[in-house]
C-alpha positions as protocol buffer text, in pm:
chain_id: "A"
residue {
  index: 1
  type: MET
  ca { x: 3497 y: 466 z: 12228 }
}
residue {
  index: 2
  type: GLY
  ca { x: 3494 y: 98 z: 12139 }
}
residue {
  index: 3
  type: CYS
  ca { x: 3853 y: 22 z: 12050 }
}
residue {
  index: 4
  type: GLY
  ca { x: 4007 y: 14 z: 12401 }
}
residue {
  index: 5
  type: CYS
  ca { x: 3902 y: -339 z: 12490 }
}
residue {
  index: 6
  type: TYR
  ca { x: 4045 y: -534 z: 12201 }
}
residue {
  index: 7
  type: ILE
  ca { x: 4364 y: -511 z: 12004 }
}
residue {
  index: 8
  type: ILE
  ca { x: 4216 y: -362 z: 11690 }
}
residue {
  index: 9
  type: PRO
  ca { x: 4467 y: -239 z: 11429 }
}
residue {
  index: 10
  type: ALA
  ca { x: 4530 y: 136 z: 11457 }
}
residue {
  index: 11
  type: GLU
  ca { x: 4416 y: 196 z: 11099 }
}
residue {
  index: 12
  type: VAL
  ca { x: 4081 y: 27 z: 11167 }
}
residue {
  index: 13
  type: CYS
  ca { x: 4027 y: 228 z: 11487 }
}
residue {
  index: 14
  type: GLU
  ca { x: 4106 y: 552 z: 11309 }
}
residue {
  index: 15
  type: GLN
  ca { x: 3877 y: 480 z: 11015 }
}
residue {
  index: 16
  type: LYS
  ca { x: 3586 y: 350 z: 11221 }
}
residue {
  index: 17
  type: TYR
  ca { x: 3582 y: 577 z: 11527 }
}
residue {
  index: 18
  type: GLY
  ca { x: 3702 y: 923 z: 11421 }
}
residue {
  index: 19
  type: ILE
  ca { x: 4018 y: 916 z: 11630 }
}
residue {
  index: 20
  type: VAL
  ca { x: 4392 y: 917 z: 11574 }
}
residue {
  index: 21
  type: VAL
  ca { x: 4614 y: 661 z: 11743 }
}
residue {
  index: 22
  type: ASP
  ca { x: 4900 y: 879 z: 11864 }
}
residue {
  index: 23
  type: GLN
  ca { x: 5086 y: 605 z: 12050 }
}
residue {
  index: 24
  type: TYR
  ca { x: 5086 y: 227 z: 12053 }
}
residue {
  index: 25
  type: ALA
  ca { x: 5392 y: 116 z: 12244 }
}
residue {
  index: 26
  type: LEU
  ca { x: 5529 y: -102 z: 12520 }
}
residue {
  index: 27
  type: ASN
  ca { x: 5477 y: 33 z: 12871 }
}
residue {
  index: 28
  type: PRO
  ca { x: 5835 y: 102 z: 12989 }
}
residue {
  index: 29
  type: VAL
  ca { x: 5784 y: 76 z: 13368 }
}
residue {
  index: 30
  type: ASP
  ca { x: 6041 y: -65 z: 13608 }
}
residue {
  index: 31
  type: ALA
  ca { x: 5811 y: -325 z: 13760 }
}
residue {
  index: 32
  type: GLY
  ca { x: 5787 y: -703 z: 13767 }
}
residue {
  index: 33
  type: ALA
  ca { x: 6156 y: -761 z: 13833 }
}
residue {
  index: 34
  type: GLY
  ca { x: 6268 y: -1118 z: 13882 }
}
residue {
  index: 35
  type: GLU
  ca { x: 6506 y: -1385 z: 13767 }
}
residue {
  index: 36
  type: PHE
  ca { x: 6235 y: -1418 z: 13504 }
}
residue {
  index: 37
  type: ARG
  ca { x: 6073 y: -1076 z: 13484 }
}
residue {
  index: 38
  type: GLY
  ca { x: 5707 y: -1008 z: 13417 }
}
residue {
  index: 39
  type: GLY
  ca { x: 5608 y: -906 z: 13068 }
}
residue {
  index: 40
  type: LEU
  ca { x: 5552 y: -543 z: 12976 }
}
residue {
  index: 41
  type: GLY
  ca { x: 5209 y: -400 z: 12914 }
}
residue {
  index: 42
  type: LEU
  ca { x: 5104 y: -148 z: 12649 }
}
residue {
  index: 43
  type: VAL
  ca { x: 5042 y: 226 z: 12629 }
}
residue {
  index: 44
  type: ARG
  ca { x: 4781 y: 330 z: 12374 }
}
residue {
  index: 45
  type: ASP
  ca { x: 4686 y: 693 z: 12312 }
}
residue {
  index: 46
  type: TYR
  ca { x: 4362 y: 769 z: 12127 }
}
residue {
  index: 47
  type: ARG
  ca { x: 4312 y: 1136 z: 12031 }
}
residue {
  index: 48
  type: ILE
  ca { x: 3956 y: 1250 z: 11965 }
}
residue {
  index: 49
  type: LEU
  ca { x: 3895 y: 1424 z: 11631 }
}
residue {
  index: 50
  type: GLY
  ca { x: 3522 y: 1488 z: 11607 }
}
residue {
  index: 51
  type: GLU
  ca { x: 3373 y: 1827 z: 11698 }
}
residue {
  index: 52
  type: GLU
  ca { x: 3105 y: 1656 z: 11906 }
}
residue {
  index: 53
  type: GLY
  ca { x: 3358 y: 1447 z: 12099 }
}
residue {
  index: 54
  type: MET
  ca { x: 3264 y: 1105 z: 12232 }
}
residue {
  index: 55
  type: PHE
  ca { x: 3212 y: 909 z: 12549 }
}
residue {
  index: 56
  type: LEU
  ca { x: 3456 y: 662 z: 12698 }
}
residue {
  index: 57
  type: THR
  ca { x: 3342 y: 362 z: 12897 }
}
residue {
  index: 58
  type: ALA
  ca { x: 3621 y: 132 z: 13012 }
}
residue {
  index: 59
  type: THR
  ca { x: 3699 y: -107 z: 13293 }
}
residue {
  index: 60
  type: PHE
  ca { x: 4040 y: -243 z: 13384 }
}
residue {
  index: 61
  type: GLY
  ca { x: 4094 y: -513 z: 13642 }
}
residue {
  index: 62
  type: ARG
  ca { x: 4407 y: -486 z: 13857 }
}
residue {
  index: 63
  type: ALA
  ca { x: 4380 y: -107 z: 13871 }
}
residue {
  index: 64
  type: LYS
  ca { x: 4416 y: -106 z: 14251 }
}
residue {
  index: 65
  type: PHE
  ca { x: 4602 y: -431 z: 14310 }
}
residue {
  index: 66
  type: PRO
  ca { x: 4878 y: -502 z: 14055 }
}
residue {
  index: 67
  type: PRO
  ca { x: 4998 y: -857 z: 13982 }
}
residue {
  index: 68
  type: TRP
  ca { x: 5211 y: -1002 z: 14256 }
}
residue {
  index: 69
  type: GLY
  ca { x: 5558 y: -1148 z: 14224 }
}
residue {
  index: 70
  type: VAL
  ca { x: 5633 y: -1513 z: 14296 }
}
residue {
  index: 71
  type: ALA
  ca { x: 5929 y: -1681 z: 14472 }
}
residue {
  index: 72
  type: GLY
  ca { x: 6104 y: -1351 z: 14546 }
}
residue {
  index: 73
  type: GLY
  ca { x: 6000 y: -1172 z: 14228 }
}
residue {
  index: 74
  type: GLN
  ca { x: 5866 y: -819 z: 14251 }
}
residue {
  index: 75
  type: GLY
  ca { x: 5510 y: -713 z: 14183 }
}
residue {
  index: 76
  type: GLY
  ca { x: 5397 y: -579 z: 13851 }
}
residue {
  index: 77
  type: SER
  ca { x: 5231 y: -244 z: 13784 }
}
residue {
  index: 78
  type: PRO
  ca { x: 4861 y: -152 z: 13769 }
}
residue {
  index: 79
  type: ASN
  ca { x: 4635 y: -110 z: 13470 }
}
residue {
  index: 80
  type: TYR
  ca { x: 4468 y: 229 z: 13435 }
}
residue {
  index: 81
  type: ILE
  ca { x: 4308 y: 483 z: 13205 }
}
residue {
  index: 82
  type: GLU
  ca { x: 4431 y: 841 z: 13189 }
}
residue {
  index: 83
  type: VAL
  ca { x: 4235 y: 1120 z: 13023 }
}
residue {
  index: 84
  type: ILE
  ca { x: 4461 y: 1400 z: 12903 }
}
residue {
  index: 85
  type: ARG
  ca { x: 4259 y: 1711 z: 12830 }
}
residue {
  index: 86
  type: ALA
  ca { x: 4340 y: 1933 z: 12532 }
}
residue {
  index: 87
  type: ASP
  ca { x: 4279 y: 2241 z: 12748 }
}
residue {
  index: 88
  type: GLY
  ca { x: 4580 y: 2155 z: 12966 }
}
residue {
  index: 89
  type: SER
  ca { x: 4383 y: 2073 z: 13282 }
}
residue {
  index: 90
  type: PRO
  ca { x: 4538 y: 1802 z: 13504 }
}
residue {
  index: 91
  type: PRO
  ca { x: 4502 y: 1446 z: 13373 }
}
residue {
  index: 92
  type: ASN
  ca { x: 4234 y: 1227 z: 13526 }
}
residue {
  index: 93
  type: ARG
  ca { x: 4349 y: 872 z: 13615 }
}
residue {
  index: 94
  type: PHE
  ca { x: 4110 y: 586 z: 13696 }
}
residue {
  index: 95
  type: GLY
  ca { x: 4057 y: 211 z: 13659 }
}
residue {
  index: 96
  type: LYS
  ca { x: 3686 y: 218 z: 13575 }
}
residue {
  index: 97
  type: GLY
  ca { x: 3485 y: 486 z: 13405 }
}
residue {
  index: 98
  type: ALA
  ca { x: 3140 y: 512 z: 13248 }
}
residue {
  index: 99
  type: ARG
  ca { x: 3043 y: 772 z: 12990 }
}
residue {
  index: 100
  type: VAL
  ca { x: 3346 y: 993 z: 13050 }
}
residue {
  index: 101
  type: HIS
  ca { x: 3296 y: 1281 z: 12808 }
}
residue {
  index: 102
  type: LEU
  ca { x: 3594 y: 1340 z: 12580 }
}
residue {
  index: 103
  type: ARG
  ca { x: 3615 y: 1657 z: 12372 }
}
residue {
  index: 104
  type: ARG
  ca { x: 3794 y: 1721 z: 12047 }
}
residue {
  index: 105
  type: GLY
  ca { x: 4171 y: 1702 z: 12104 }
}
residue {
  index: 106
  type: ASP
  ca { x: 4145 y: 1510 z: 12432 }
}
residue {
  index: 107
  type: ILE
  ca { x: 4351 y: 1191 z: 12462 }
}
residue {
  index: 108
  type: ALA
  ca { x: 4232 y: 868 z: 12618 }
}
residue {
  index: 109
  type: ARG
  ca { x: 4547 y: 685 z: 12730 }
}
residue {
  index: 110
  type: LEU
  ca { x: 4495 y: 316 z: 12809 }
}
residue {
  index: 111
  type: ILE
  ca { x: 4780 y: 162 z: 13005 }
}
residue {
  index: 112
  type: THR
  ca { x: 4820 y: -205 z: 13082 }
}
residue {
  index: 113
  type: GLY
  ca { x: 5075 y: -286 z: 13348 }
}
residue {
  index: 114
  type: ALA
  ca { x: 5369 y: -519 z: 13376 }
}
residue {
  index: 115
  type: GLY
  ca { x: 5325 y: -872 z: 13506 }
}
residue {
  index: 116
  type: GLY
  ca { x: 5483 y: -988 z: 13830 }
}
residue {
  index: 117
  type: GLY
  ca { x: 5832 y: -1133 z: 13827 }
}
residue {
  index: 118
  type: TRP
  ca { x: 5938 y: -1485 z: 13928 }
}
residue {
  index: 119
  type: GLY
  ca { x: 6247 y: -1548 z: 14138 }
}
residue {
  index: 120
  type: ASP
  ca { x: 6509 y: -1322 z: 14294 }
}
residue {
  index: 121
  type: PRO
  ca { x: 6594 y: -1037 z: 14051 }
}
residue {
  index: 122
  type: ARG
  ca { x: 6963 y: -1055 z: 14149 }
}
residue {
  index: 123
  type: LYS
  ca { x: 6976 y: -1405 z: 13999 }
}
residue {
  index: 124
  type: ARG
  ca { x: 6886 y: -1279 z: 13651 }
}
residue {
  index: 125
  type: SER
  ca { x: 7181 y: -1340 z: 13424 }
}
residue {
  index: 126
  type: ARG
  ca { x: 7401 y: -1045 z: 13330 }
}
residue {
  index: 127
  type: GLU
  ca { x: 7340 y: -1117 z: 12961 }
}
residue {
  index: 128
  type: ARG
  ca { x: 6963 y: -1097 z: 13007 }
}
residue {
  index: 129
  type: VAL
  ca { x: 6983 y: -774 z: 13208 }
}
residue {
  index: 130
  type: LEU
  ca { x: 7210 y: -616 z: 12945 }
}
residue {
  index: 131
  type: ALA
  ca { x: 6972 y: -725 z: 12671 }
}
residue {
  index: 132
  type: ASP
  ca { x: 6677 y: -583 z: 12869 }
}
residue {
  index: 133
  type: VAL
  ca { x: 6853 y: -245 z: 12899 }
}
residue {
  index: 134
  type: LYS
  ca { x: 6958 y: -246 z: 12533 }
}
residue {
  index: 135
  type: GLU
  ca { x: 6603 y: -322 z: 12419 }
}
residue {
  index: 136
  type: GLY
  ca { x: 6454 y: -56 z: 12649 }
}
residue {
  index: 137
  type: TYR
  ca { x: 6267 y: -304 z: 12870 }
}
residue {
  index: 138
  type: VAL
  ca { x: 6459 y: -210 z: 13186 }
}
residue {
  index: 139
  type: SER
  ca { x: 6619 y: 123 z: 13275 }
}
residue {
  index: 140
  type: GLN
  ca { x: 6988 y: 150 z: 13362 }
}
residue {
  index: 141
  type: GLU
  ca { x: 6880 y: 260 z: 13710 }
}
residue {
  index: 142
  type: ALA
  ca { x: 6675 y: -58 z: 13759 }
}
residue {
  index: 143
  type: ALA
  ca { x: 6963 y: -269 z: 13628 }
}
residue {
  index: 144
  type: ARG
  ca { x: 7184 y: -122 z: 13902 }
}
residue {
  index: 145
  type: ASN
  ca { x: 6937 y: -92 z: 14189 }
}
residue {
  index: 146
  type: THR
  ca { x: 6706 y: -389 z: 14134 }
}
residue {
  index: 147
  type: TYR
  ca { x: 6920 y: -641 z: 13951 }
}
residue {
  index: 148
  type: GLY
  ca { x: 7250 y: -540 z: 14111 }
}
residue {
  index: 149
  type: GLN
  ca { x: 7428 y: -502 z: 13778 }
}
residue {
  index: 150
  type: ASN
  ca { x: 7601 y: -208 z: 13615 }
}
residue {
  index: 151
  type: PRO
  ca { x: 7526 y: -205 z: 13242 }
}
């Protein structure tokens, strides 16, 4: 599978590789809190269509050690690959994999993590926290527990 390393448009991936892009979205994890929070990563799901399947080779840095926070900010979240099998067997999660066999209907989920935050999360302005919750970047629970605000 060659489309996990670069941001190739979904339509190009589908046409070129015999897959369907089921999901291409922001990674909504509560990580990277700070006065200036770390940016969100992506979640990309690639479902295999071909009868013969394909092989996935992928390597993510920061799979074991997520980005750190600075000046009181909280750490981000790790990058990882998750293989979701069509037969319902438990997902396999890893940071590096070579020639992982994917069968028809299996999903290769590539997840990039959130960056680390900068500064004390409780100093983030109420307006920014409310906007984060409204836009789906931060959960209501994180707004209360991490940022000390009740949206």
